[in-house]
C-alpha positions in Angstrom: 19.2 24.5 -4.2 20.3 22.5 -7.2 17.8 20.4 -9.1 19.2 17.2 -7.6 18.4 18.6 -4.2 14.6 18.5 -4.8 13.1 16.5 -2.0 11.5 13.9 -4.3 14.7 13.3 -6.2 16.6 13.2 -2.9 14.3 10.5 -1.6 14.9 8.4 -4.7 18.7 8.8 -4.7 18.7 7.9 -1.0 16.6 4.8 -1.6 19.0 3.8 -4.5 22.0 4.3 -2.3 20.4 2.3 0.6 19.8 -0.5 -1.9 23.5 -0.6 -2.8 23.4 1.6 -5.9 25.9 4.5 -5.7 23.8 7.6 -6.1 26.5 9.3 -8.2 26.5 6.2 -10.5 22.7 6.1 -10.9 22.9 8.7 -13.5 19.8 10.7 -12.4 19.1 13.2 -15.0 17.1 16.4 -14.6 15.7 17.3 -18.0 14.8 20.7 -19.2 11.1 19.9 -19.6 8.7 17.7 -17.7 8.4 14.2 -19.1 5.0 13.1 -17.7 4.4 10.5 -20.5 6.5 7.7 -21.9 6.5 9.3 -25.3 7.8 12.6 -23.9 10.5 10.8 -21.9 11.6 8.7 -24.8 11.9 11.7 -27.1 13.9 13.7 -24.5 16.3 10.7 -23.9 16.5 9.6 -27.5 15.4 6.0 -26.7 12.5 3.7 -27.8 9.3 4.3 -25.9 9.4 0.7 -24.8 12.5 1.4 -22.8 10.6 3.8 -20.5 9.4 2.2 -17.3 6.0 3.9 -16.5 5.2 3.9 -12.8 1.5 3.4 -12.6 -0.3 3.4 -9.3 -3.6 1.6 -9.1 -6.0 0.7 -6.3 -6.3 -3.0 -5.7 -9.3 -3.5 -3.6 -8.3 -0.3 -1.9 -4.6 -1.0 -1.4 -1.9 0.5 -3.6 -0.5 -1.5 -6.4 2.5 -0.1 -8.4 2.8 -1.4 -11.9 6.0 -0.7 -13.8 5.0 -1.0 -17.4 6.9 -0.6 -20.7 6.0 2.7 -22.2 4.8 0.7 -25.2 2.1 -1.1 -23.2 -1.2 -0.2 -21.6 -1.8 -2.3 -18.5 -4.9 -4.6 -18.6 -6.6 -3.9 -15.2 -8.6 -7.1 -15.4 -5.4 -9.1 -15.8 -3.7 -7.2 -13.0 -6.7 -8.0 -10.7 -6.3 -11.7 -11.5 -2.5 -11.6 -10.9 -3.0 -9.7 -7.6 -5.8 -12.0 -6.5 -8.2 -9.1 -5.9 -11.8 -8.3 -7.2 -10.9 -5.0 -8.8 -7.9 -2.9 -9.9 -8.7 0.7 -10.8 -7.1 4.0 -11.5 -5.8 5.8 -8.4 -6.6 9.4 -7.7 -3.7 11.9 -7.6 -4.3 12.2 -3.8 -4.1 8.4 -3.4 -0.9 8.3 -5.4 0.8 11.1 -3.4 -0.4 9.5 -0.1 1.2 6.1 -0.9 4.3 7.2 -2.9 5.0 10.7 -1.5 5.3 11.7 -5.2 3.1 13.4 -7.8 1.7 11.7 -10.9 4.2 12.2 -13.7 7.2 11.8 -11.5 6.4 8.6 -9.5 9.6 6.6 -9.1 9.8 2.9 -8.5 11.5 3.6 -5.1 11.6 6.2 -2.4 8.0 5.7 -1.0 7.0 6.1 2.6 6.3 2.4 2.9 6.8 -0.6 0.5 4.2 -1.0 -2.2 3.3 -4.3 -3.8 4.9 -4.0 -7.3 4.5 -5.8 -10.6 7.2 -5.3 -13.3 6.3 -5.7 -17.0 8.4 -8.5 -18.5 8.6 -6.5 -21.7 11.1 -4.2 -20.0 13.6 -7.1 -20.1 13.8 -6.6 -23.9 15.8 -3.4 -23.4 19.4 -3.5 -22.0 18.8 -0.1 -20.4 15.5 1.3 -19.2 14.6 4.6 -17.8 12.4 5.3 -14.8 11.1 8.4 -13.1 13.2 9.8 -10.3 10.7 11.4 -8.0 10.0 14.6 -10.1 8.3 15.1 -13.5 11.6 16.3 -14.9 13.9 13.6 -13.4 14.7 10.1 -14.6 17.4 7.5 -14.0 18.7 4.5 -16.0 18.5 1.0 -14.7 18.0 -2.6 -16.0 15.1 -4.9 -15.8 17.0 -7.2 -13.3 17.9 -4.2 -11.1 14.4 -2.8 -11.2 13.0 -6.1 -10.0 15.6 -6.3 -7.3 15.2 -2.6 -6.2 11.4 -2.9 -5.9 11.0 -6.5 -4.8 8.6 -6.6 -7.7 7.1 -9.6 -9.4 7.8 -9.9 -13.1 4.5 -10.3 -15.0 2.9 -9.8 -18.4 0.7 -6.7 -18.1 -1.2 -7.3 -21.3 -3.0 -10.3 -22.7 
């Protein structure tokens, strides 16, 4: 099986195609090494860390909340709770992430999940003409734009830091 045939990557390319993005044109790249952090991904791709769209899964009063942040930011969970209208936003466990995304931490894509997840998209990503997101595996990424990321995920653009 080729790297692009990995089940996680296949789910992402299928979701992209179903959303009207030609999977051949998505530019999914399978890198030599895992890129579990924004810094690792930026170094491997030769881009600024801010052009990496981190997929962070949180619990929001027990429900999943996907926050796509610029690699240059740390999400403010108190602010996210206010934006989501919940009492508490906290870090999700690896099992919770896999249950709701079907993907492992370090490779969580913005799409390709078993069911839609409420999503916030960091407005800082709009500062970059091209951004890179995980593609369902710790070694896989794909390029997109802020506008397309918001459209793909049905996400809400927000500031993730104060």
